[in-house]
N, C-alpha and C positions, 0 to 999 in steps of 0.2 A: 251112655249107659249110666244109670243111677245106682251107685253102690253104697250100701249102708254097712258100716263096720260096727260090730257089737262085741263088747266084753262085759266084765262084771261091773266096774265102776265108771268106765269111760274116762279114765285118767291117763293110762299108759299105752296099752296095745292098740285099742281102737282109735284113740286120738292120734297116735303116731301114724297109723295106716291112713287115716283120713287125710292128714297133711302130706304124706309121702306120695299118694296116688292121685292127688287132686289135679295134676297136670294131664293125666290119662283118662280120668273118669270124672263124673259129677259125684262127689263124695260127701258123706255125712257120717257121724258116729253117734253111738248111744250106749248107755249102760243099762244093765238089768236091775242092779241093786243100789242105785244112787238116789239122790233127792228128786231128780226128774227122770224116772225110768222110761225105757222104751215104750212108745205108744203106737196106736193104730195108724195115726197120720204118717209117722216115720216109715212104718212098714209099707203103707200104700204107696209112698213116694218111691221106694226102692224097686229096681228091677232084679237085683241080686242082693242077698244078705250074706255077709261073711262074718261068721262067729269065730272066736279064738279057741274055743273048746267045745267038745261034743255036748256037754251038759247044758251049755247055753242054747244050743239048738233045741234040746228037749224042753227047756224052760219056755222058749218062744212058742213051741207047740202047745204047751199047757195054757199059756196066757192068751194066745191068739190062734185057736185051732183052725178057723176058716181061712185066715190069711196065710197061715203056715202051709196049708195044702196047695196054695196058689203060687208060692214063691220058690225060687231056686235059692237054697241055703247051703253054703259051703263052710265046712269047718277046717280051719288051718292047723288045728292042734298045736297051738303055741301056749305054753304054760305061763302063769301069772308070776314071772320071776324077773321081769324087766322094768326099767324106768322109762318115762316119756322120752322119745327120740334117742334112746340109747343106741350106739352104733351096732351092737350085736342084734338088737331087736330089728333095726332097719334092715340088716342083712338077712335075717330070718324071714321077715315079711316079703322082701324082694324075691327070695328063693321060693317061698311057698306060693306066692301069687303067680310066679312064672309057670308053675305047674297047673294053675287053675284057669289061666286065661291065655 
């Protein structure tokens, strides 16, 4: 299964998730507001898109309405208060993903 993790900058939450779950899934990560923002090719690759906050799901819908309707998009509701690979973030990601898969 191809899973694309998306957050604002692709520095902390989505990067940590990509690394954390790469042994279970084919993973990639992207940001919405960075120098190389999420693109159609990345969305096409993904079977499931996991966003960290609900407003990121809405932004994907605005930018890519066709693909948005064709994809399973899950929001983990993890606020942008963590650093890359922070133990608390790792624990929250494991807990939230357990509920989703």
